[in-house]
NUDOLO-426170 format. One record per residue (C-alpha): residue number from 1; x negated, y negated, z negated; residue in three letters. Coordinates in Angstrom, 2 decimals, always signed. Layout:
[NUM, [X, Y, Z], ala]
...
This chain:
[1, [+22.68, +2.83, -19.09], met]
[2, [+22.94, +0.48, -22.02], ser]
[3, [+21.57, -2.99, -21.53], ala]
[4, [+19.71, -4.95, -24.16], thr]
[5, [+21.13, -8.28, -25.23], arg]
[6, [+18.98, -11.01, -23.65], pro]
[7, [+18.61, -13.01, -26.87], arg]
[8, [+17.27, -9.90, -28.62], asp]
[9, [+14.73, -9.04, -25.96], gln]
[10, [+11.09, -9.98, -26.44], ser]
[11, [+8.65, -10.77, -23.67], arg]
[12, [+5.90, -10.25, -26.24], his]
[13, [+6.42, -6.50, -26.15], arg]
[14, [+4.47, -5.08, -23.21], pro]
[15, [+5.97, -2.32, -21.08], pro]
[16, [+4.68, +1.27, -20.94], pro]
[17, [+2.34, +2.23, -18.13], leu]
[18, [+4.16, +3.35, -14.98], pro]
[19, [+3.86, +6.73, -13.28], glu]
[20, [+1.13, +7.05, -10.60], pro]
[21, [+2.00, +7.27, -6.90], arg]
[22, [-1.22, +8.66, -5.51], gly]
[23, [-4.91, +9.22, -6.26], pro]
[24, [-5.86, +5.53, -6.45], leu]
[25, [-3.14, +4.50, -8.87], ser]
[26, [-3.71, +7.72, -10.84], ala]
[27, [-7.39, +6.81, -11.26], ala]
[28, [-6.58, +3.24, -12.34], val]
[29, [-4.00, +4.45, -14.85], leu]
[30, [-6.46, +7.01, -16.23], ala]
[31, [-8.99, +4.24, -16.83], leu]
[32, [-6.38, +2.20, -18.70], leu]
[33, [-5.52, +5.21, -20.83], arg]
[34, [-9.18, +5.66, -21.73], gly]
[35, [-9.61, +8.85, -19.71], ser]
[36, [-12.37, +9.63, -17.26], ala]
[37, [-10.69, +9.66, -13.83], pro]
[38, [-13.68, +11.09, -11.97], gly]
[39, [-14.39, +9.24, -8.74], ser]
[40, [-12.03, +6.45, -7.75], ile]
[41, [-10.78, +6.90, -4.18], pro]
[42, [-12.00, +4.15, -1.86], pro]
[43, [-9.35, +1.48, -1.45], ala]
[44, [-10.30, +1.26, +2.22], ala]
[45, [-8.85, +4.74, +2.71], asp]
[46, [-5.43, +3.81, +1.34], arg]
[47, [-2.55, +2.27, +3.30], ala]
[48, [-2.70, -1.48, +2.52], pro]
[49, [+1.06, -1.80, +2.05], tyr]
[50, [+1.56, +1.71, +0.70], gly]
[51, [+2.94, +2.92, -2.62], glu]
[52, [-0.41, +4.03, -4.05], asp]
[53, [-2.41, +0.87, -3.35], leu]
[54, [+0.37, -1.57, -4.23], gln]
[55, [+1.07, +0.11, -7.56], leu]
[56, [-2.64, +0.18, -8.45], ala]
[57, [-2.93, -3.52, -7.67], leu]
[58, [+0.26, -4.38, -9.56], tyr]
[59, [-1.01, -2.57, -12.67], val]
[60, [-4.36, -4.35, -12.54], leu]
[61, [-2.71, -7.74, -12.11], tyr]
[62, [-0.36, -7.13, -15.04], glu]
[63, [-3.41, -7.09, -17.33], leu]
[64, [-3.41, -10.89, -16.79], his]
[65, [+0.25, -11.23, -17.81], tyr]
[66, [+1.92, -9.04, -20.47], glu]
[67, [-0.41, -6.04, -20.31], gly]
[68, [+0.80, -2.55, -21.23], phe]
[69, [+1.59, -0.60, -24.36], gln]
[70, [-1.53, +1.12, -25.72], gly]
[71, [-3.91, -0.70, -23.36], val]
[72, [-6.47, -2.93, -25.15], pro]
[73, [-6.28, -6.59, -24.20], asp]
[74, [-10.05, -6.59, -23.72], gly]
[75, [-9.67, -4.54, -20.53], leu]
[76, [-8.35, -7.64, -18.78], glu]
[77, [-11.95, -8.60, -18.00], trp]
[78, [-13.53, -5.14, -17.83], asp]
[79, [-16.17, -5.30, -15.09], ser]
[80, [-15.35, -1.86, -13.71], gly]
[81, [-11.66, -2.63, -13.41], leu]
[82, [-12.42, -6.01, -11.82], leu]
[83, [-14.65, -4.31, -9.25], ala]
[84, [-11.89, -1.83, -8.51], cys]
[85, [-9.39, -4.66, -8.18], arg]
[86, [-11.67, -6.57, -5.83], ala]
[87, [-11.89, -3.59, -3.48], ala]
[88, [-8.10, -3.20, -3.49], ile]
[89, [-7.63, -6.92, -2.90], glu]
[90, [-10.03, -6.81, +0.05], asp]
[91, [-7.94, -4.06, +1.63], arg]
[92, [-4.65, -5.91, +1.05], phe]
[93, [-5.92, -9.35, +2.07], leu]
[94, [-7.68, -7.94, +5.12], gly]
[95, [-4.43, -6.38, +6.32], ala]
[96, [-2.54, -9.63, +5.73], leu]
[97, [-5.08, -11.67, +7.68], arg]
[98, [-4.92, -9.20, +10.56], ala]
[99, [-1.12, -9.13, +10.59], asp]
[100, [-0.56, -12.85, +10.03], val]
[101, [-3.12, -14.67, +12.17], pro]
[102, [-3.06, -18.44, +11.84], val]
[103, [-3.81, -20.56, +14.88], asp]
[104, [-5.96, -23.60, +14.16], gly]
[105, [-3.26, -25.78, +15.69], thr]
[106, [-0.55, -24.61, +13.27], asp]
[107, [+0.48, -27.17, +10.67], thr]
[108, [+2.10, -26.76, +7.28], ala]
[109, [+4.92, -29.05, +8.37], arg]
[110, [+5.70, -26.83, +11.36], gln]
[111, [+5.58, -23.69, +9.24], ala]
[112, [+7.96, -25.18, +6.66], leu]
[113, [+10.31, -26.49, +9.35], asp]
[114, [+10.54, -22.97, +10.78], glu]
[115, [+11.84, -21.72, +7.44], leu]
[116, [+14.78, -24.12, +7.55], gln]
[117, [+16.13, -22.84, +10.85], val]
[118, [+19.09, -20.57, +10.09], glu]
[119, [+18.91, -17.33, +12.10], pro]
[120, [+21.39, -16.97, +14.97], val]
[121, [+21.85, -13.34, +13.96], asp]
[122, [+21.26, -12.89, +10.19], pro]
[123, [+21.43, -9.09, +10.40], val]
[124, [+18.03, -8.68, +8.67], gly]
[125, [+18.71, -11.15, +5.85], ser]
[126, [+19.24, -9.77, +2.36], leu]
[127, [+21.08, -12.83, +1.10], ser]
[128, [+23.43, -12.84, +4.09], his]
[129, [+24.14, -9.12, +3.66], phe]
[130, [+24.78, -9.47, -0.06], leu]
[131, [+27.01, -12.50, +0.48], cys]
[132, [+29.07, -10.91, +3.26], asp]
[133, [+29.07, -7.21, +2.44], glu]
[134, [+27.24, -6.57, -0.80], gly]
[135, [+28.94, -4.58, -3.54], glu]
[136, [+28.14, -4.70, -7.23], leu]
[137, [+25.81, -1.71, -6.91], gly]
[138, [+23.76, -3.49, -4.25], his]
[139, [+23.54, -6.60, -6.42], leu]
[140, [+22.44, -4.60, -9.46], arg]
[141, [+19.71, -2.84, -7.50], glu]
[142, [+18.54, -6.10, -5.98], tyr]
[143, [+18.46, -7.79, -9.40], ala]
[144, [+16.53, -4.91, -10.96], ala]
[145, [+13.84, -5.03, -8.27], leu]
[146, [+13.55, -8.81, -8.37], arg]
[147, [+13.10, -8.67, -12.15], ser]
[148, [+9.44, -7.74, -11.61], leu]
[149, [+8.96, -11.38, -10.66], tyr]
[150, [+11.87, -13.27, -12.15], his]
[151, [+11.16, -12.15, -15.74], leu]
[152, [+7.87, -14.02, -15.34], lys]
[153, [+9.22, -16.64, -12.93], glu]
[154, [+6.80, -19.47, -12.20], ala]
[155, [+3.96, -17.85, -14.18], asp]
[156, [+1.90, -16.80, -11.12], pro]
[157, [+2.21, -20.26, -9.58], his]
[158, [+0.92, -21.90, -12.77], ala]
[159, [-2.57, -20.55, -11.96], trp]
[160, [-2.93, -23.26, -9.31], val]
[161, [-2.39, -26.24, -11.63], ile]
[162, [-6.04, -26.64, -12.77], pro]
[163, [-7.11, -26.37, -9.12], arg]
[164, [-5.08, -29.35, -7.94], leu]
[165, [-5.69, -33.08, -8.30], his]
[166, [-3.74, -36.31, -8.42], gly]
[167, [-0.38, -36.37, -6.67], arg]
[168, [-0.35, -32.64, -5.96], ala]
[169, [-1.09, -31.75, -9.60], lys]
[170, [+1.49, -34.17, -11.00], ala]
[171, [+4.20, -32.90, -8.63], ala]
[172, [+3.36, -29.25, -9.27], met]
[173, [+3.60, -29.76, -13.03], val]
[174, [+6.93, -31.58, -12.61], ala]
[175, [+8.43, -28.62, -10.74], val]
[176, [+6.96, -26.07, -13.13], glu]
[177, [+8.35, -28.09, -16.06], phe]
[178, [+11.82, -27.48, -14.68], asp]
[179, [+11.07, -23.78, -14.09], glu]
[180, [+10.04, -23.46, -17.74], phe]
[181, [+13.26, -24.99, -19.02], gly]
[182, [+12.23, -28.67, -19.31], ala]
[183, [+11.34, -28.08, -22.95], gly]
[184, [+14.38, -25.91, -23.76], arg]
[185, [+13.63, -22.24, -24.39], ala]
[186, [+17.14, -21.09, -23.45], asp]
[187, [+16.79, -22.80, -20.06], glu]
[188, [+13.54, -21.13, -19.03], ile]
[189, [+14.34, -19.51, -15.70], his]
[190, [+12.92, -16.17, -16.82], ala]
[191, [+15.42, -16.25, -19.71], gln]
[192, [+18.25, -17.17, -17.36], leu]
[193, [+17.32, -14.13, -15.31], tyr]
[194, [+17.42, -11.92, -18.40], ala]
[195, [+20.92, -13.29, -18.98], asp]
[196, [+21.82, -12.38, -15.40], leu]
[197, [+20.53, -8.84, -15.89], met]
[198, [+22.49, -8.37, -19.09], ala]
[199, [+25.60, -9.63, -17.31], asp]
[200, [+25.07, -6.91, -14.70], leu]
[201, [+24.52, -4.20, -17.32], gly]
[202, [+20.79, -3.89, -16.60], leu]
[203, [+17.90, -3.40, -19.00], glu]
[204, [+16.28, -6.76, -19.65], thr]
[205, [+12.89, -5.57, -20.95], ala]
[206, [+9.93, -6.96, -19.04], tyr]
[207, [+8.60, -4.58, -16.37], gly]
[208, [+11.28, -1.96, -17.03], his]
[209, [+12.04, -1.25, -13.38], tyr]
[210, [+8.52, -0.88, -11.98], val]
[211, [+8.88, +2.87, -11.46], asp]
[212, [+11.94, +2.32, -9.28], thr]
[213, [+10.44, -0.50, -7.18], ala]
[214, [+9.23, +0.45, -3.69], pro]
[215, [+5.86, -0.70, -2.39], ala]
[216, [+7.55, -3.51, -0.45], glu]
[217, [+8.88, -5.01, -3.70], ala]
[218, [+5.53, -4.63, -5.46], leu]
[219, [+3.76, -6.34, -2.54], ala]
[220, [+5.90, -9.48, -2.84], thr]
[221, [+4.90, -9.79, -6.50], val]
[222, [+1.26, -8.88, -5.88], asn]
[223, [+0.94, -11.56, -3.20], leu]
[224, [+1.42, -14.45, -5.59], met]
[225, [-1.03, -12.99, -8.11], ser]
[226, [-3.57, -12.42, -5.34], leu]
[227, [-3.32, -16.06, -4.34], phe]
[228, [-3.07, -17.38, -7.87], gly]
[229, [-6.07, -15.60, -9.36], leu]
[230, [-8.51, -16.85, -6.70], his]
[231, [-9.48, -20.49, -6.45], arg]
[232, [-10.49, -19.88, -2.83], ala]
[233, [-6.84, -19.04, -2.09], leu]
[234, [-5.30, -22.07, -3.80], arg]
[235, [-4.03, -23.40, -0.49], gly]
[236, [-2.30, -20.09, +0.21], ala]
[237, [-0.65, -20.19, -3.23], leu]
[238, [+0.66, -23.68, -2.55], val]
[239, [+2.00, -22.36, +0.77], gly]
[240, [+3.66, -19.45, -1.01], his]
[241, [+5.22, -21.79, -3.57], phe]
[242, [+6.47, -24.10, -0.84], ala]
[243, [+8.00, -21.19, +1.08], ala]
[244, [+9.84, -20.03, -2.05], val]
[245, [+11.21, -23.48, -2.82], glu]
[246, [+12.23, -24.30, +0.75], val]
[247, [+14.18, -21.06, +1.20], thr]
[248, [+15.57, -20.79, -2.34], ser]
[249, [+18.52, -23.20, -2.26], ser]
[250, [+20.44, -21.77, +0.73], pro]
[251, [+19.70, -18.18, -0.31], ala]
[252, [+20.77, -18.90, -3.89], ser]
[253, [+24.06, -20.36, -2.64], arg]
[254, [+24.78, -17.11, -0.80], arg]
[255, [+23.75, -14.99, -3.79], leu]
[256, [+25.97, -17.00, -6.14], ala]
[257, [+28.87, -16.37, -3.79], glu]
[258, [+27.98, -12.67, -3.67], ala]
[259, [+28.04, -12.49, -7.47], met]
[260, [+31.45, -14.21, -7.62], arg]
[261, [+32.92, -11.98, -4.93], arg]
[262, [+31.65, -8.80, -6.64], ala]
[263, [+33.11, -9.86, -9.99], gly]
[264, [+29.82, -10.43, -11.82], ala]
[265, [+29.89, -12.44, -15.04], gly]
[266, [+29.17, -16.16, -15.45], pro]
[267, [+25.52, -15.72, -16.42], ala]
[268, [+24.83, -13.80, -13.20], ala]
[269, [+26.44, -16.56, -11.16], val]
[270, [+24.75, -19.31, -13.14], arg]
[271, [+21.21, -18.16, -12.41], phe]
[272, [+21.77, -18.77, -8.71], tyr]
[273, [+23.88, -21.94, -9.00], thr]
[274, [+21.06, -23.40, -11.12], glu]
[275, [+18.64, -22.69, -8.27], his]
[276, [+20.94, -24.17, -5.63], val]
[277, [+20.74, -27.58, -7.30], glu]
[278, [+17.22, -27.49, -8.75], ala]
[279, [+15.48, -26.09, -5.69], asp]
[280, [+17.12, -28.52, -3.30], ala]
[281, [+15.25, -31.22, -5.24], val]
[282, [+12.12, -29.12, -5.68], his]
[283, [+11.93, -28.52, -1.94], glu]
[284, [+11.38, -32.22, -1.26], gln]
[285, [+8.88, -32.63, -4.11], val]
[286, [+6.89, -29.60, -3.01], val]
[287, [+6.97, -30.50, +0.67], arg]
[288, [+5.97, -34.14, +0.30], his]
[289, [+3.92, -34.27, -2.89], asp]
[290, [+2.50, -30.80, -3.63], val]
[291, [+1.70, -29.78, -0.05], val]
[292, [+1.30, -33.35, +1.16], gly]
[293, [-0.87, -34.33, -1.79], gly]
[294, [-3.07, -31.24, -1.46], leu]
[295, [-3.68, -31.78, +2.27], leu]
[296, [-4.26, -35.48, +1.78], glu]
[297, [-7.14, -34.72, -0.57], ser]
[298, [-8.31, -31.52, +1.13], asp]
[299, [-7.15, -31.33, +4.78], pro]
[300, [-9.36, -28.29, +5.44], asp]
[301, [-6.85, -26.18, +3.46], leu]
[302, [-4.05, -26.59, +6.01], glu]
[303, [-4.64, -23.17, +7.62], ala]
[304, [-4.55, -21.56, +4.17], asp]
[305, [-1.24, -23.26, +3.36], val]
[306, [+0.22, -21.96, +6.63], val]
[307, [-1.15, -18.50, +5.84], phe]
[308, [+0.56, -18.56, +2.45], gly]
[309, [+3.88, -19.60, +3.99], ile]
[310, [+3.84, -16.96, +6.70], arg]
[311, [+2.56, -14.05, +4.63], thr]
[312, [+5.38, -14.77, +2.18], thr]
[313, [+7.87, -14.47, +5.01], gly]
[314, [+6.30, -11.30, +6.34], arg]
[315, [+6.43, -9.45, +3.03], leu]
[316, [+9.94, -10.69, +2.26], glu]
[317, [+11.07, -9.45, +5.68], asp]
[318, [+9.49, -6.05, +4.99], ala]
[319, [+11.34, -5.79, +1.67], leu]
[320, [+14.61, -6.79, +3.31], ala]
[321, [+14.17, -4.18, +6.04], ala]
[322, [+13.43, -1.48, +3.45], arg]
[323, [+16.41, -2.28, +1.23], leu]
[324, [+18.89, -2.74, +4.06], leu]
[325, [+17.81, +0.54, +5.65], ala]
[326, [+18.10, +2.33, +2.31], asp]
[327, [+21.54, +0.86, +1.60], trp]
[328, [+22.92, +1.60, +5.05], arg]
[329, [+21.63, +5.17, +4.94], arg]
[330, [+22.96, +5.66, +1.42], arg]
[331, [+26.34, +4.19, +2.35], asp]
[332, [+26.67, +6.75, +5.16], arg]
[333, [+26.04, +9.70, +2.81], val]
[334, [+29.21, +11.27, +1.33], pro]
[335, [+29.46, +10.54, -2.43], pro]
[336, [+29.05, +14.22, -3.38], ala]
[337, [+25.57, +14.19, -1.86], his]
[338, [+24.33, +10.87, -3.19], glu]
[339, [+21.39, +10.97, -5.56], ser]
[340, [+21.78, +9.19, -8.86], ser]
[341, [+20.08, +5.81, -9.26], thr]
[342, [+19.01, +3.94, -12.40], pro]
[343, [+21.09, +0.89, -11.59], trp]
């Protein structure tokens, strides 16, 4: 596969629509193509974390970001599509609330402290696996899947800015300013990730790898859009953001080491070394000023912040389990029987 040069890529060129994965996503894609899909299957009948529902939700959320080739921008606020999205969101959010119950005694501080405890046995950790055992093929696959978020890094979290006040708003903007390059286009983290992908020989076009991403990867991206696009879930989005920043620095250190060990180029290493330093600072700002400022002004949102932290961990753990199982199974298959991959 030939990779595009990152400085030639354009995030203003929307991706093509992906292939459907079931009746719900097929109906949504038909609507976006201007076809009559017939009846739309009830979202309540679809597996909440399954391929069909997660792809349908991802496609509907992307209308609020880059959109898709051949899909009119006006469909972003189409009432029928919004109603469809609401039903899918209810199914997804309902499953998350059932699977991640939050006790009224849980605090955001406790939930964030839990994230900083290194596991005694890191067998289920993607970053530990990649650092200790990962080969270049693993790193390329991981980078391709993560591109669904990192090529729009920080965009979903920006939805919360107009919903914050005072100290929380000022701190959130300060962190986002760094994420968006501190005024320098070449330093925007999404651009640094495109550089990483080019270094690994991957296609850098926005949304290119959606058809290869399993439901578990789509769910991690959908979660932040779910929280970001609803004012009622602003506390959960702050929790998600805090979870990302608290866990980023140590994981990025391991991923930088994995890139060096596998012989990746300097741009691939740099993306993660940048996050080791920046996110160590961001962690403190987010913990004390974004989360602390939000709960100082609106203490009733504490349970939502905890929910955002813990649902982030749950979906990340599910993605790690899926990828590690796939890699270990694939590594046991003799090369003559391996299926080709797009990495």
